[in-house]
N, C-alpha and C positions, 0 to 999 in steps of 0.2 A: 503494499498500500503508499509508505512511503516511499517508494523509487517513482511507482505511478508521479504522484505527486511533484516529486521532483525534476522529471520528465517531462510531464505538463505547464510547471515552471519553464523551466528554459527553455517551452517550444512559446512560449507568450513573450519571454523573452528576446527571440529572437525574429517572431514578426516585428517585437517594436524598434528593434535595432534595425530591420530593413527599412521600416514606413520613415524612420527618422534619414536614414542616407536619403532616400528621394527625396527627403523634404530640404536636404542640403544641398540635392543637385536642382532643387527647384530655385531657391536662393543664390546661388553660384554658377551654373550655367553646367562648370565641370568641375573635377574634383579626382585627387589620386588616391589611390589607396593609404598611402601611407596616411594623410592629412583626416580622411575619413576615421578610420582607427582612433587619431586623437580625438578627434570630434567624439570619438561612440565611449573613448576611455577606454579601449580594449585593446588587444595585442594585433598586431596587421594579417598574423594569419588567419583571428578569425574576423577581422574585415574582408579577409579575401575569400573567404567561404560565402560568406554573406553575398557580396559584388558578384560571384560567381552565378550564385541561384538567381537571383535579378537579372543576373546576363541569358540563361537560360532561358529565363521564363519575358525575356525583350523587354524587360522593366528600364532596363540600362544596358547602351553601347559601348564601349568599348571606340576612343578614342586614338585608331591605331599607330601612331607614329610617336603618340606620347605615351602612354600606358596609363592615361586616365581616363575617368568614365562621364558620358553625362547620359538627361533620362533618355530612353528608347520610343520606340514609335508602342510598343504594345500600351504605351498609358492612353494612348491617343485613342486605341481600341475601347480601351474602358472609360478615358474621358465622355464618348459618343455615345455610351451608353447611359452614362447619365446624365449629360445633357437633354439627351431624346425624353427623359424622364421626368425635368425639370418641368412643371409650369411656367416658372418665366421664359423658357425661350422653345419650350415646342408649340408651334403655332405662329410665331412672331415675326421670323423670316421678313413676311409681306411689306410687314412696317420698317424691318431695320432696312432693309434693302431699299426701300424706297425715302427713308430719310436720308441714308447715305449718298444715294444720287442726285437728294435735293440741296447737302451741305455741300457733297464733295470732299467729304471726309467718313474718317473710321469711324464707326457705331459699334459701340458695345453693351453687351448686357453683364449688368455685375448685381453679386448677393453679398450679404454679408457675415464673414465666418470667423465671430469673434470679434477682436481689434484689427481685423483685415479685411479689403475685398480681392474678394476672388473673381476672376473675369469668366464667366461661364460663355458667351455666344458670341462672337465677334463676324463683320460684314465690312471688307474692305474696299472702303471710298473708291473713285475710280480716279483718283490722284497717284499718280507713281512713283510720286516723291519719298513716301516714306509707302513700304510696305510690313512694319513692323507690326509682329502679332503681338496678343494681349491674351489672350486663347488663355486658361491656366491659370495666367500668372496672379500672384496675391502680393497687393501693396498695401500700406498703411492708409487708415482712413482721414485723417485731419488734412493728409497735404493731395489731396485728391475731390477732385470736382463730383466721383462714383461713392466718396465715404464722406463727403458731408451729404450727398442725398440718402444716402443708407441711414444717417445718424441724426439728423437733424427733427428726424420725428419721435424720437425714442425720450422714453422721461429721463432724468434727472439725473440715475442712477448707471442707466443704461447708456445712457450718453456716454457716463466715465469710465462707465469698464471699455467700452469703445474706444477709450484713448488708446494713442500709440508705448510703447514702452518706451520709449526714450526720443526724446522733443530735439534729440540732435537737427539743425538747420541743412536741408538738403540739398537748395538749389538761394536764387535768390530771397526769394518770397516766403519761404515755410512759415507756418504758424511754430509759432516756438512756446505757446505757453497755454495754460488750461483758459484762464480769461478771455485771451485773445480767440480761443478757438469757440466758445461760447459766443460769443460778439458775431462771430462770422454763423453761427449756424442758425442764431437769431435772425440773422440779413436772408439766408437760406430759407425759413419757412415763409418771411414774408414776403421774397419772392417768387418762390416757390419752386425754385431752379438752383441751383449751386455751379460755379465756377474754379478752375485753378488755373491761377495765373502762371506759370514758371516758377511751383512749388514743390515739386517731386524734383524736378529737373529742367536744367535748361531750356528755355527752348519750347515748352510741353502746352500746352494748353489746352482745357476742355471745360465742356458745358452738361449737366449732368440735370435728367429730374426724377421725380421718384415712381415708381409702377406700382400700383397698389393692388389689396384685391377686395375681394365683393366685401369685406370689414371696414375697408379702407387705411388697412394695417400696408406699410410699406415693407413689400416682400422684396424689389430690388430695384436696381437704377437702371437708366437710361443712357446712354455720355455718348458725345462727340466731342472727338480729340484730333490733334494736329499738329502742328509746326508755328511758334509764334510767327510766319513767315506770311501764312494761311488765317492764322487766326487772329484777330488786331480785338481788345480789350472792348473798343470800340461795334463790336461787332456783337459782346456776349449777351446783351439786352434782345436782340433779333433770336441768336439762337437758341437763346433759352425761352422765345416762347416758341420758338417750331420744335424744342425738344421735349418740351411741355404737352405741347401738342401730341406728341408722338406717340407718348410715354401714359396720354388719357387715353391712346386707343386699345395700349394693351392691360389695361387699368379696370377690373371691376368685376370681370365676365369672365369666371374660371374656366367654362367652356371655350372660349378664348382660345386660350392657349393652347388646347390639346388641337392637333393634327386630322 
C-alpha cells in the first residue's frame, strides 16, 4: 500500500513538472535542459527524461542545431480542441473577420486567467507589416487593453487579485501603481472600452471592449492591436466605438457562440 502511494505521488509530481516545463517554454520561447533543470530544482537527467516524454508526444520540439527546446505543434492540436469548445470563440469568426477587415488590424479574443490575459482566438488583419501571433500567449492585465477590459467591471477584491505580480515598468507608459490602475479602470468603465498606448511594449497599441454573457457578466474581451505607426491616440475614440459595437454583437446570447 505504501509503495503504491509513493508511486502515485511520484507520477503526480512528474505531471506537475512537465506542465511547468510547458509554461517555462511558453514564457521564454526556447530553453535548454540545464536551464529547465535549474528552474525545476531537479537533476539534469530528470529534466532530460521529462523533455523526452514531451518530445515523444509532440508537445515540445528540439531546435536541432542548438540542443534547445521550444513548444511543439502537438499543443496546437490540443489548443484547437479547447478553442472550438469555448463559448467566447465558437461562432464568432464572422464578427472578428469583419472587424479585422474594417480596421485593417489584427483582432483577438482574450479571456482572464487568474491575473493574466490569455489570447484564445485571432484573426490577422489585411496589413502585412506585422504577422505577429498572439494565439495562446499569456500577458499581464494592467498593461494591456484586453486586461483592462476584462478586469474593469470586477468587484474591488477581484480587481486587486487580478493585479500584476510586479509593477515593473515594461514600456514608456506602463502603469506602475495600484492607484493609477484604479483610475484607469474607472475610465474604462466610463468609456465602455479600454486602450493601451505603448504600455506593454514600445510601438504597441491596442483597443478592447468587453464581451458579456446573458447575465451581463464580462466573459471575454475583443481587442484590436497594431503598431503606433498605424494606430494613433487620436484614433482611440473611433476605434473604441467600433470595437464596442462588434463586442456587443458577440454578447448576450449564448447560442450565438455555437456554430
